[in-house]
C-alpha positions as YAML, in Angstrom:
chain: A
units: angstrom
residues:
- id: 1
  name: UNK
  ca: [-6.90, 17.87, -29.89]
- id: 2
  name: UNK
  ca: [-9.37, 16.28, -27.64]
- id: 3
  name: UNK
  ca: [-9.19, 13.13, -25.50]
- id: 4
  name: UNK
  ca: [-11.27, 11.44, -23.25]
- id: 5
  name: UNK
  ca: [-10.84, 8.89, -20.93]
- id: 6
  name: UNK
  ca: [-13.25, 6.66, -19.18]
- id: 7
  name: UNK
  ca: [-13.00, 4.48, -16.27]
- id: 8
  name: UNK
  ca: [-13.85, 3.48, -12.37]
- id: 9
  name: UNK
  ca: [-12.39, 6.89, -11.56]
- id: 10
  name: UNK
  ca: [-13.63, 9.79, -9.06]
- id: 11
  name: UNK
  ca: [-14.76, 6.74, -6.55]
- id: 12
  name: UNK
  ca: [-11.45, 7.17, -3.35]
- id: 13
  name: UNK
  ca: [-9.99, 4.11, -4.76]
- id: 14
  name: UNK
  ca: [-6.29, 5.28, -5.45]
- id: 15
  name: UNK
  ca: [-5.43, 2.20, -6.38]
- id: 16
  name: UNK
  ca: [-7.34, 3.38, -9.57]
- id: 17
  name: UNK
  ca: [-6.54, 7.06, -8.74]
- id: 18
  name: UNK
  ca: [-2.85, 6.01, -9.71]
- id: 19
  name: UNK
  ca: [-3.58, 4.43, -12.96]
- id: 20
  name: UNK
  ca: [-5.81, 7.67, -14.38]
- id: 21
  name: UNK
  ca: [-2.46, 9.89, -13.24]
- id: 22
  name: UNK
  ca: [-0.52, 7.44, -15.16]
- id: 23
  name: UNK
  ca: [-2.86, 7.30, -18.31]
- id: 24
  name: UNK
  ca: [-2.90, 10.93, -18.13]
- id: 25
  name: UNK
  ca: [0.81, 11.59, -18.07]
- id: 26
  name: UNK
  ca: [1.39, 9.00, -20.57]
- id: 27
  name: UNK
  ca: [-1.55, 10.47, -23.26]
- id: 28
  name: UNK
  ca: [-0.31, 14.21, -22.50]
- id: 29
  name: UNK
  ca: [3.71, 13.52, -23.27]
- id: 30
  name: UNK
  ca: [2.59, 11.31, -26.06]
- id: 31
  name: UNK
  ca: [0.38, 13.89, -28.09]
- id: 32
  name: UNK
  ca: [2.04, 16.92, -26.12]
- id: 33
  name: UNK
  ca: [-0.79, 18.18, -25.40]
- id: 34
  name: UNK
  ca: [-2.11, 19.74, -21.91]
- id: 35
  name: UNK
  ca: [-4.65, 18.27, -18.94]
- id: 36
  name: UNK
  ca: [-7.07, 20.88, -19.84]
- id: 37
  name: UNK
  ca: [-7.56, 18.97, -23.87]
- id: 38
  name: UNK
  ca: [-8.68, 15.78, -21.46]
- id: 39
  name: UNK
  ca: [-11.98, 14.93, -20.66]
- id: 40
  name: UNK
  ca: [-12.60, 12.07, -17.73]
- id: 41
  name: UNK
  ca: [-15.77, 10.68, -17.16]
- id: 42
  name: UNK
  ca: [-15.48, 10.27, -13.42]
- id: 43
  name: UNK
  ca: [-17.78, 9.15, -10.40]
- id: 44
  name: UNK
  ca: [-16.68, 12.68, -8.88]
- id: 45
  name: UNK
  ca: [-15.93, 15.27, -11.74]
- id: 46
  name: UNK
  ca: [-15.83, 18.07, -9.42]
- id: 47
  name: UNK
  ca: [-12.79, 16.51, -7.65]
- id: 48
  name: UNK
  ca: [-11.47, 14.47, -10.50]
- id: 49
  name: UNK
  ca: [-11.21, 18.23, -12.71]
- id: 50
  name: UNK
  ca: [-9.61, 20.08, -9.52]
- id: 51
  name: UNK
  ca: [-6.76, 16.61, -8.83]
- id: 52
  name: UNK
  ca: [-5.74, 16.73, -12.58]
- id: 53
  name: UNK
  ca: [-6.52, 19.98, -14.29]
- id: 54
  name: UNK
  ca: [-8.47, 18.12, -16.13]
- id: 55
  name: UNK
  ca: [-12.84, 18.86, -17.68]
- id: 56
  name: UNK
  ca: [-14.88, 16.06, -16.25]
- id: 57
  name: UNK
  ca: [-18.40, 14.99, -16.36]
- id: 58
  name: UNK
  ca: [-20.65, 12.47, -14.46]
- id: 59
  name: UNK
  ca: [-19.81, 8.77, -15.65]
- id: 60
  name: UNK
  ca: [-23.55, 7.87, -15.24]
- id: 61
  name: UNK
  ca: [-26.75, 9.24, -14.64]
- id: 62
  name: UNK
  ca: [-28.56, 7.47, -12.20]
- id: 63
  name: UNK
  ca: [-32.43, 7.47, -13.10]
- id: 64
  name: UNK
  ca: [-34.21, 4.75, -11.20]
- id: 65
  name: UNK
  ca: [-34.04, 1.61, -12.64]
- id: 66
  name: UNK
  ca: [-29.99, -0.02, -14.52]
- id: 67
  name: UNK
  ca: [-32.04, 0.35, -17.89]
- id: 68
  name: UNK
  ca: [-33.31, 3.98, -17.74]
- id: 69
  name: UNK
  ca: [-29.74, 5.15, -15.99]
- id: 70
  name: UNK
  ca: [-28.36, 3.40, -19.02]
- id: 71
  name: UNK
  ca: [-30.42, 5.44, -21.43]
- id: 72
  name: UNK
  ca: [-30.00, 8.68, -19.97]
- id: 73
  name: UNK
  ca: [-26.05, 8.08, -19.42]
- id: 74
  name: UNK
  ca: [-25.84, 7.42, -23.19]
- id: 75
  name: UNK
  ca: [-28.16, 10.43, -24.54]
- id: 76
  name: UNK
  ca: [-26.09, 13.00, -22.25]
- id: 77
  name: UNK
  ca: [-22.96, 11.47, -22.69]
- id: 78
  name: UNK
  ca: [-22.74, 10.50, -26.66]
- id: 79
  name: UNK
  ca: [-22.35, 14.48, -27.48]
- id: 80
  name: UNK
  ca: [-19.09, 15.10, -25.63]
- id: 81
  name: UNK
  ca: [-17.90, 12.01, -26.89]
- id: 82
  name: UNK
  ca: [-18.77, 13.03, -30.66]
- id: 83
  name: UNK
  ca: [-16.46, 15.95, -30.08]
- id: 84
  name: UNK
  ca: [-13.32, 13.90, -29.20]
- id: 85
  name: UNK
  ca: [-10.40, 12.65, -31.11]
- id: 86
  name: UNK
  ca: [-9.59, 9.57, -29.02]
- id: 87
  name: UNK
  ca: [-11.69, 7.95, -26.55]
- id: 88
  name: UNK
  ca: [-10.22, 5.95, -24.25]
- id: 89
  name: UNK
  ca: [-11.51, 2.85, -22.33]
- id: 90
  name: UNK
  ca: [-9.66, 2.03, -19.30]
- id: 91
  name: UNK
  ca: [-7.70, 0.38, -17.45]
- id: 92
  name: UNK
  ca: [-8.08, -1.30, -13.70]
- id: 93
  name: UNK
  ca: [-11.00, -4.19, -13.73]
- id: 94
  name: UNK
  ca: [-13.51, -2.72, -15.47]
- id: 95
  name: UNK
  ca: [-14.15, -5.89, -18.04]
- id: 96
  name: UNK
  ca: [-15.97, -7.72, -15.57]
- id: 97
  name: UNK
  ca: [-19.45, -8.21, -13.79]
- id: 98
  name: UNK
  ca: [-18.82, -8.70, -10.22]
- id: 99
  name: UNK
  ca: [-20.99, -5.62, -9.43]
- id: 100
  name: UNK
  ca: [-23.65, -6.10, -12.46]
- id: 101
  name: UNK
  ca: [-23.04, -2.67, -13.57]
- id: 102
  name: UNK
  ca: [-19.61, -2.30, -15.01]
- id: 103
  name: UNK
  ca: [-19.54, -4.30, -18.13]
- id: 104
  name: UNK
  ca: [-22.97, -2.45, -19.07]
- id: 105
  name: UNK
  ca: [-21.81, 1.07, -18.19]
- id: 106
  name: UNK
  ca: [-18.48, 0.70, -20.06]
- id: 107
  name: UNK
  ca: [-19.69, -0.90, -22.37]
- id: 108
  name: UNK
  ca: [-22.58, 2.20, -23.33]
- id: 109
  name: UNK
  ca: [-19.20, 4.02, -24.10]
- id: 110
  name: UNK
  ca: [-17.75, 1.29, -26.82]
- id: 111
  name: UNK
  ca: [-21.49, 1.97, -28.29]
- id: 112
  name: UNK
  ca: [-21.59, 6.15, -27.88]
- id: 113
  name: UNK
  ca: [-17.95, 6.19, -29.68]
- id: 114
  name: UNK
  ca: [-19.05, 3.69, -32.28]
- id: 115
  name: UNK
  ca: [-22.15, 5.54, -33.09]
- id: 116
  name: UNK
  ca: [-20.51, 8.91, -33.18]
- id: 117
  name: UNK
  ca: [-17.54, 7.62, -35.10]
- id: 118
  name: UNK
  ca: [-14.84, 8.38, -32.47]
- id: 119
  name: UNK
  ca: [-12.04, 6.10, -32.29]
- id: 120
  name: UNK
  ca: [-11.69, 4.21, -29.27]
- id: 121
  name: UNK
  ca: [-9.16, 1.61, -27.63]
- id: 122
  name: UNK
  ca: [-9.89, -0.57, -24.94]
- id: 123
  name: UNK
  ca: [-6.48, 0.05, -22.72]
- id: 124
  name: UNK
  ca: [-4.87, -1.72, -20.14]
- id: 125
  name: UNK
  ca: [-7.85, -3.40, -18.43]
- id: 126
  name: UNK
  ca: [-8.42, -6.19, -16.07]
- id: 127
  name: UNK
  ca: [-10.54, -8.97, -17.43]
- id: 128
  name: UNK
  ca: [-13.02, -11.47, -15.13]
- id: 129
  name: UNK
  ca: [-14.84, -12.08, -13.35]
- id: 130
  name: UNK
  ca: [-17.70, -12.65, -16.00]
- id: 131
  name: UNK
  ca: [-20.91, -14.94, -15.58]
- id: 132
  name: UNK
  ca: [-23.93, -13.16, -16.81]
- id: 133
  name: UNK
  ca: [-24.97, -13.49, -20.23]
- id: 134
  name: UNK
  ca: [-25.32, -9.61, -20.76]
- id: 135
  name: UNK
  ca: [-22.10, -8.96, -19.28]
- id: 136
  name: UNK
  ca: [-20.05, -11.37, -21.90]
- id: 137
  name: UNK
  ca: [-22.20, -9.31, -24.81]
- id: 138
  name: UNK
  ca: [-21.12, -5.80, -23.79]
- id: 139
  name: UNK
  ca: [-17.34, -7.03, -23.37]
- id: 140
  name: UNK
  ca: [-17.69, -8.65, -27.12]
- id: 141
  name: UNK
  ca: [-18.88, -5.57, -28.39]
- id: 142
  name: UNK
  ca: [-16.53, -3.80, -26.90]
- id: 143
  name: UNK
  ca: [-13.53, -5.46, -28.13]
- id: 144
  name: UNK
  ca: [-15.24, -6.14, -31.45]
- id: 145
  name: UNK
  ca: [-15.16, -2.28, -32.34]
- id: 146
  name: UNK
  ca: [-12.37, -0.88, -30.67]
- id: 147
  name: UNK
  ca: [-9.21, 0.31, -32.61]
- id: 148
  name: UNK
  ca: [-7.28, -2.05, -30.17]
- id: 149
  name: UNK
  ca: [-7.79, -3.57, -26.95]
- id: 150
  name: UNK
  ca: [-4.97, -4.48, -24.69]
- id: 151
  name: UNK
  ca: [-4.89, -5.95, -20.89]
- id: 152
  name: UNK
  ca: [-2.52, -6.53, -18.21]
- id: 153
  name: UNK
  ca: [-1.79, -10.07, -17.70]
- id: 154
  name: UNK
  ca: [-2.25, -13.24, -19.87]
- id: 155
  name: UNK
  ca: [-4.80, -14.61, -17.97]
- id: 156
  name: UNK
  ca: [-6.84, -11.53, -19.01]
- id: 157
  name: UNK
  ca: [-6.29, -12.48, -22.67]
- id: 158
  name: UNK
  ca: [-7.42, -15.93, -22.02]
- id: 159
  name: UNK
  ca: [-10.59, -15.62, -20.16]
- id: 160
  name: UNK
  ca: [-11.72, -12.90, -23.31]
- id: 161
  name: UNK
  ca: [-10.93, -15.72, -25.63]
- id: 162
  name: UNK
  ca: [-13.01, -18.20, -23.53]
- id: 163
  name: UNK
  ca: [-16.37, -15.55, -23.89]
- id: 164
  name: UNK
  ca: [-16.10, -15.38, -27.68]
- id: 165
  name: UNK
  ca: [-14.06, -12.22, -28.08]
- id: 166
  name: UNK
  ca: [-12.22, -12.96, -31.72]
- id: 167
  name: UNK
  ca: [-10.21, -9.77, -32.06]
- id: 168
  name: UNK
  ca: [-6.29, -9.94, -31.24]
- id: 169
  name: UNK
  ca: [-5.84, -8.90, -27.65]
- id: 170
  name: UNK
  ca: [-2.54, -7.10, -26.40]
- id: 171
  name: UNK
  ca: [-0.77, -7.81, -22.92]
- id: 172
  name: UNK
  ca: [0.63, -3.93, -22.06]
- id: 173
  name: UNK
  ca: [0.80, -4.79, -18.31]
- id: 174
  name: UNK
  ca: [-0.89, -1.97, -16.02]
- id: 175
  name: UNK
  ca: [-0.66, 1.53, -17.08]
- id: 176
  name: UNK
  ca: [0.15, 2.36, -13.41]
- id: 177
  name: UNK
  ca: [3.59, 0.86, -13.80]
- id: 178
  name: UNK
  ca: [4.63, 3.67, -15.82]
- id: 179
  name: UNK
  ca: [5.19, 5.86, -12.87]
- id: 180
  name: UNK
  ca: [8.32, 4.22, -11.81]
- id: 181
  name: UNK
  ca: [10.48, 5.65, -9.38]
- id: 182
  name: UNK
  ca: [14.42, 4.99, -9.76]
- id: 183
  name: UNK
  ca: [17.18, 5.53, -7.25]
- id: 184
  name: UNK
  ca: [15.06, 4.01, -3.93]
- id: 185
  name: UNK
  ca: [17.68, 2.81, -1.52]
- id: 186
  name: UNK
  ca: [16.54, 0.24, 0.28]
- id: 187
  name: UNK
  ca: [18.29, -0.44, 4.28]
- id: 188
  name: UNK
  ca: [20.81, -3.40, 3.78]
- id: 189
  name: UNK
  ca: [18.64, -5.63, 5.84]
- id: 190
  name: UNK
  ca: [15.10, -5.37, 6.15]
- id: 191
  name: UNK
  ca: [13.09, -4.16, 8.75]
- id: 192
  name: UNK
  ca: [10.44, -1.93, 8.03]
- id: 193
  name: UNK
  ca: [7.04, -3.61, 6.23]
- id: 194
  name: UNK
  ca: [4.14, -1.86, 5.23]
- id: 195
  name: UNK
  ca: [0.72, -3.74, 4.60]
- id: 196
  name: UNK
  ca: [-2.76, -3.03, 3.25]
- id: 197
  name: UNK
  ca: [-5.61, -5.00, 3.66]
- id: 198
  name: UNK
  ca: [-8.94, -5.15, 2.15]
- id: 199
  name: UNK
  ca: [-12.59, -5.48, 3.67]
- id: 200
  name: UNK
  ca: [-13.11, -9.08, 2.65]
- id: 201
  name: UNK
  ca: [-16.63, -10.05, 3.50]
- id: 202
  name: UNK
  ca: [-16.94, -7.36, 5.02]
- id: 203
  name: UNK
  ca: [-20.90, -6.51, 5.24]
- id: 204
  name: UNK
  ca: [-20.43, -2.66, 4.92]
- id: 205
  name: UNK
  ca: [-18.26, -3.21, 1.51]
- id: 206
  name: UNK
  ca: [-18.28, -6.60, -0.16]
- id: 207
  name: UNK
  ca: [-21.32, -7.68, -2.46]
- id: 208
  name: UNK
  ca: [-22.38, -10.26, 0.21]
- id: 209
  name: UNK
  ca: [-21.16, -9.93, 3.55]
- id: 210
  name: UNK
  ca: [-20.09, -12.54, 5.92]
- id: 211
  name: UNK
  ca: [-18.95, -11.76, 9.27]
- id: 212
  name: UNK
  ca: [-17.50, -15.77, 9.83]
- id: 213
  name: UNK
  ca: [-15.60, -15.54, 7.06]
- id: 214
  name: UNK
  ca: [-14.08, -12.01, 7.68]
- id: 215
  name: UNK
  ca: [-13.18, -12.24, 11.44]
- id: 216
  name: UNK
  ca: [-11.55, -15.31, 10.03]
- id: 217
  name: UNK
  ca: [-9.91, -13.36, 7.70]
- id: 218
  name: UNK
  ca: [-8.43, -10.71, 10.24]
- id: 219
  name: UNK
  ca: [-7.75, -13.29, 12.82]
- id: 220
  name: UNK
  ca: [-5.08, -14.81, 10.41]
- id: 221
  name: UNK
  ca: [-3.29, -11.66, 9.49]
- id: 222
  name: UNK
  ca: [-3.12, -10.10, 13.24]
- id: 223
  name: UNK
  ca: [-1.89, -13.97, 14.16]
- id: 224
  name: UNK
  ca: [0.89, -13.90, 10.80]
- id: 225
  name: UNK
  ca: [1.67, -10.10, 11.18]
- id: 226
  name: UNK
  ca: [2.61, -11.11, 15.50]
- id: 227
  name: UNK
  ca: [5.03, -13.72, 14.53]
- id: 228
  name: UNK
  ca: [6.44, -10.99, 12.25]
- id: 229
  name: UNK
  ca: [6.38, -8.23, 14.70]
- id: 230
  name: UNK
  ca: [7.97, -10.58, 17.01]
- id: 231
  name: UNK
  ca: [11.64, -10.36, 15.42]
- id: 232
  name: UNK
  ca: [13.83, -7.87, 16.66]
- id: 233
  name: UNK
  ca: [13.63, -3.90, 14.65]
- id: 234
  name: UNK
  ca: [10.68, -5.02, 12.72]
- id: 235
  name: UNK
  ca: [8.58, -2.19, 12.05]
- id: 236
  name: UNK
  ca: [4.67, -2.34, 10.93]
- id: 237
  name: UNK
  ca: [3.10, 0.44, 8.86]
- id: 238
  name: UNK
  ca: [-0.54, -0.04, 7.45]
- id: 239
  name: UNK
  ca: [-1.77, 1.93, 4.78]
- id: 240
  name: UNK
  ca: [-4.78, 2.35, 2.75]
- id: 241
  name: UNK
  ca: [-5.33, 2.65, -0.94]
- id: 242
  name: UNK
  ca: [-9.06, 2.52, -0.82]
- id: 243
  name: UNK
  ca: [-9.75, 5.10, 2.05]
- id: 244
  name: UNK
  ca: [-11.57, 4.89, 4.62]
- id: 245
  name: UNK
  ca: [-12.50, 1.63, 4.28]
- id: 246
  name: UNK
  ca: [-9.17, -0.21, 4.02]
- id: 247
  name: UNK
  ca: [-7.93, 1.82, 7.64]
- id: 248
  name: UNK
  ca: [-11.00, 0.42, 8.74]
- id: 249
  name: UNK
  ca: [-10.05, -2.74, 8.20]
- id: 250
  name: UNK
  ca: [-6.27, -2.64, 9.39]
- id: 251
  name: UNK
  ca: [-7.63, -1.31, 12.87]
- id: 252
  name: UNK
  ca: [-9.72, -4.11, 13.61]
- id: 253
  name: UNK
  ca: [-6.29, -6.50, 12.55]
- id: 254
  name: UNK
  ca: [-4.24, -4.28, 15.09]
- id: 255
  name: UNK
  ca: [-7.17, -4.84, 17.71]
- id: 256
  name: UNK
  ca: [-6.59, -8.36, 17.44]
- id: 257
  name: UNK
  ca: [-2.45, -8.25, 17.57]
- id: 258
  name: UNK
  ca: [-0.41, -8.40, 20.80]
- id: 259
  name: UNK
  ca: [2.22, -6.54, 19.20]
- id: 260
  name: UNK
  ca: [0.30, -3.33, 18.78]
- id: 261
  name: UNK
  ca: [3.21, -1.23, 19.99]
- id: 262
  name: UNK
  ca: [5.53, -2.44, 17.01]
- id: 263
  name: UNK
  ca: [2.24, -1.05, 14.27]
- id: 264
  name: UNK
  ca: [1.30, 2.65, 12.42]
- id: 265
  name: UNK
  ca: [-1.85, 3.18, 11.14]
- id: 266
  name: UNK
  ca: [-1.68, 5.74, 7.95]
- id: 267
  name: UNK
  ca: [-5.28, 6.50, 8.17]
- id: 268
  name: UNK
  ca: [-5.49, 9.03, 5.75]
- id: 269
  name: UNK
  ca: [-6.53, 9.38, 2.53]
- id: 270
  name: UNK
  ca: [-3.30, 8.97, 0.55]
- id: 271
  name: UNK
  ca: [-2.97, 10.27, -3.43]
- id: 272
  name: UNK
  ca: [-0.99, 7.94, -5.43]
- id: 273
  name: UNK
  ca: [1.95, 10.21, -5.44]
- id: 274
  name: UNK
  ca: [2.33, 9.83, -1.41]
- id: 275
  name: UNK
  ca: [1.15, 6.21, -1.95]
- id: 276
  name: UNK
  ca: [4.79, 5.64, -3.85]
- id: 277
  name: UNK
  ca: [5.71, 8.10, -1.22]
- id: 278
  name: UNK
  ca: [5.08, 5.19, 1.21]
- id: 279
  name: UNK
  ca: [5.87, 2.06, -0.73]
- id: 280
  name: UNK
  ca: [9.71, 4.10, -1.40]
- id: 281
  name: UNK
  ca: [10.22, 4.00, 2.78]
- id: 282
  name: UNK
  ca: [9.13, 0.10, 3.11]
- id: 283
  name: UNK
  ca: [11.87, -2.52, 2.74]
- id: 284
  name: UNK
  ca: [9.01, -4.98, 1.95]
- id: 285
  name: UNK
  ca: [5.08, -4.42, 1.41]
- id: 286
  name: UNK
  ca: [2.62, -7.37, 2.30]
- id: 287
  name: UNK
  ca: [-0.20, -6.46, -0.17]
- id: 288
  name: UNK
  ca: [-4.15, -7.63, 0.00]
- id: 289
  name: UNK
  ca: [-4.90, -4.30, -2.99]
- id: 290
  name: UNK
  ca: [-3.74, -5.16, -6.06]
- id: 291
  name: UNK
  ca: [-2.02, -1.49, -6.61]
- id: 292
  name: UNK
  ca: [-0.46, -1.59, -3.35]
- id: 293
  name: UNK
  ca: [1.68, -4.27, -4.93]
- id: 294
  name: UNK
  ca: [1.83, -2.19, -8.42]
- id: 295
  name: UNK
  ca: [2.73, 1.03, -6.53]
- id: 296
  name: UNK
  ca: [5.54, -1.03, -4.48]
- id: 297
  name: UNK
  ca: [6.78, -2.22, -7.41]
- id: 298
  name: UNK
  ca: [6.98, 1.15, -8.99]
- id: 299
  name: UNK
  ca: [9.49, 1.89, -6.19]
- id: 300
  name: UNK
  ca: [11.91, -1.24, -6.24]
- id: 301
  name: UNK
  ca: [10.44, -2.33, -2.91]
- id: 302
  name: UNK
  ca: [10.30, -6.44, -2.57]
- id: 303
  name: UNK
  ca: [6.51, -7.46, -2.72]
- id: 304
  name: UNK
  ca: [4.06, -10.48, -0.87]
- id: 305
  name: UNK
  ca: [0.58, -10.86, -1.64]
- id: 306
  name: UNK
  ca: [-2.20, -11.82, 0.34]
- id: 307
  name: UNK
  ca: [-4.71, -13.41, -2.79]
- id: 308
  name: UNK
  ca: [-8.10, -12.36, -2.48]
- id: 309
  name: UNK
  ca: [-8.89, -12.28, -6.14]
- id: 310
  name: UNK
  ca: [-7.96, -13.91, -9.10]
- id: 311
  name: UNK
  ca: [-5.98, -10.54, -10.14]
- id: 312
  name: UNK
  ca: [-3.52, -10.28, -7.78]
- id: 313
  name: UNK
  ca: [-2.54, -14.27, -8.50]
- id: 314
  name: UNK
  ca: [-2.19, -13.33, -12.18]
- id: 315
  name: UNK
  ca: [0.41, -10.61, -11.20]
- id: 316
  name: UNK
  ca: [2.52, -12.46, -8.75]
- id: 317
  name: UNK
  ca: [2.14, -14.93, -11.21]
- id: 318
  name: UNK
  ca: [3.42, -12.32, -13.95]
- id: 319
  name: UNK
  ca: [6.37, -11.12, -11.92]
- id: 320
  name: UNK
  ca: [7.30, -14.81, -11.30]
- id: 321
  name: UNK
  ca: [6.30, -14.30, -7.41]
- id: 322
  name: UNK
  ca: [3.88, -17.17, -7.05]
- id: 323
  name: UNK
  ca: [6.24, -18.67, -3.87]
- id: 324
  name: UNK
  ca: [5.21, -15.20, -2.40]
- id: 325
  name: UNK
  ca: [1.00, -14.89, -2.99]
- id: 326
  name: UNK
  ca: [-0.74, -16.99, -0.14]
- id: 327
  name: UNK
  ca: [-4.12, -17.24, -0.58]
- id: 328
  name: UNK
  ca: [-6.43, -15.57, 1.51]
- id: 329
  name: UNK
  ca: [-8.38, -18.59, 3.02]
- id: 330
  name: UNK
  ca: [-4.80, -20.26, 3.93]
- id: 331
  name: UNK
  ca: [-4.19, -16.85, 6.13]
- id: 332
  name: UNK
  ca: [-5.86, -18.76, 9.52]
- id: 333
  name: UNK
  ca: [-4.44, -21.73, 8.95]
- id: 334
  name: UNK
  ca: [-0.72, -20.76, 9.09]
- id: 335
  name: UNK
  ca: [0.55, -18.56, 10.98]
- id: 336
  name: UNK
  ca: [4.13, -17.87, 9.55]
- id: 337
  name: UNK
  ca: [3.12, -17.32, 5.97]
- id: 338
  name: UNK
  ca: [4.88, -13.95, 6.39]
- id: 339
  name: UNK
  ca: [7.65, -14.75, 8.69]
- id: 340
  name: UNK
  ca: [9.06, -17.55, 6.15]
- id: 341
  name: UNK
  ca: [8.34, -15.51, 3.15]
- id: 342
  name: UNK
  ca: [10.64, -12.67, 5.00]
- id: 343
  name: UNK
  ca: [13.04, -14.93, 6.18]
- id: 344
  name: UNK
  ca: [13.74, -16.55, 2.26]
- id: 345
  name: UNK
  ca: [13.91, -12.84, 1.40]
- id: 346
  name: UNK
  ca: [16.28, -11.81, 3.81]
- id: 347
  name: UNK
  ca: [18.28, -14.81, 3.73]
- id: 348
  name: UNK
  ca: [19.93, -13.38, 0.13]
- id: 349
  name: UNK
  ca: [18.85, -9.70, 0.52]
- id: 350
  name: UNK
  ca: [21.09, -8.00, -1.97]
- id: 351
  name: UNK
  ca: [19.60, -10.41, -4.80]
- id: 352
  name: UNK
  ca: [15.85, -10.00, -3.25]
- id: 353
  name: UNK
  ca: [16.35, -6.11, -4.06]
- id: 354
  name: UNK
  ca: [18.33, -6.39, -7.53]
- id: 355
  name: UNK
  ca: [15.55, -8.79, -8.92]
- id: 356
  name: UNK
  ca: [13.04, -6.17, -8.05]
- id: 357
  name: UNK
  ca: [14.64, -3.48, -9.51]
- id: 358
  name: UNK
  ca: [14.45, -5.54, -12.63]
- id: 359
  name: UNK
  ca: [11.13, -6.58, -12.06]
- id: 360
  name: UNK
  ca: [10.26, -2.77, -12.15]
- id: 361
  name: UNK
  ca: [12.26, -1.75, -15.35]
- id: 362
  name: UNK
  ca: [10.71, -4.57, -16.99]
- id: 363
  name: UNK
  ca: [6.83, -3.35, -16.13]
- id: 364
  name: UNK
  ca: [8.00, -0.08, -16.50]
- id: 365
  name: UNK
  ca: [8.83, -0.90, -20.09]
- id: 366
  name: UNK
  ca: [6.10, -3.17, -20.82]
- id: 367
  name: UNK
  ca: [3.59, -0.53, -19.94]
- id: 368
  name: UNK
  ca: [4.96, 2.10, -22.02]
- id: 369
  name: UNK
  ca: [4.30, 0.32, -25.03]
- id: 370
  name: UNK
  ca: [0.79, 0.83, -24.51]
- id: 371
  name: UNK
  ca: [1.12, 4.52, -25.55]
- id: 372
  name: UNK
  ca: [1.31, 2.59, -29.47]
- id: 373
  name: UNK
  ca: [-2.62, 1.94, -29.12]
- id: 374
  name: UNK
  ca: [-3.13, 5.66, -28.99]
- id: 375
  name: UNK
  ca: [-1.13, 6.80, -31.65]
- id: 376
  name: UNK
  ca: [-2.22, 3.96, -34.10]
- id: 377
  name: UNK
  ca: [-5.64, 5.09, -33.03]
- id: 378
  name: UNK
  ca: [-5.41, 8.60, -34.17]
- id: 379
  name: UNK
  ca: [-3.27, 7.88, -37.38]
- id: 380
  name: UNK
  ca: [-6.64, 5.59, -38.60]
- id: 381
  name: UNK
  ca: [-9.19, 8.57, -38.29]
...
């Protein structure tokens, strides 16, 4: 049996790598096959092949403009897709057009599969933003011809319906929740706080840089974290899920802090298993990147969130944790957001820990339902 996987992989975004790692584990255990029976289309095929023991080919072939790139990628990779028993398109936030290329790129793989008579599923994705006509067309095409389509939150279902997707859309949660670890003991009193940041409107990363917005954000982070660090015994650990960009942001935040002595920056490219180790060692995670929140939940670590993107809000709503989700634009307006949330969690800490354990189990169960998509698609073939 030969199975292909396509998504935003090999891009040094270890949230996405966590998704790939989880899908590989799900597929190999479901079908009792080896990783070398899998092919992953990746931004860095050599790295992906070495890291996971899979076959890997380039995600796309750049060829001048977007149209030429589309056709060259289609021509080169269709012959590979044709050899699969199943193609998995997902997971992660790929049903969007924020960076313009996603919808046409992943839509092209749906075309390859359809025209090769290879069944495919759209699996555990996030949807949005979607604003362009061509982006919406490609997403509708992907949904129309897929054996099944699943997303990670109810808001993604509603968005797909709003752009004209008529097919039934499942909600299964993010595949990375299947990386759950049990038996992680937390301190009797929370003291260790892990933090992730994102280069919000940083000109070197964001689609449209804005130094004023970026500086306002890192100043707000520094002030909120200083108020938290002023508490007895509190230790702050910065870590990155996209390296080095996120680590660079934490250095900018640290420079603006008064209590630098109570902070540590893990200045390393942490693979998913390493991120799980870091989150397991913390009592609370303050996450900006979605997958820092997801992997923290996998290790039964309570979370609060800085909402820079609707997908973060969607997750916190799904987890019934809206009161611990803070709009990124408010970070510099209210300087005790983290402290107030910390004190609220600490006030009944045993209940906070138990609530997180139940959430971790529930989301794991939801994510494992997605393997039924693979089995059903193969049976249809």
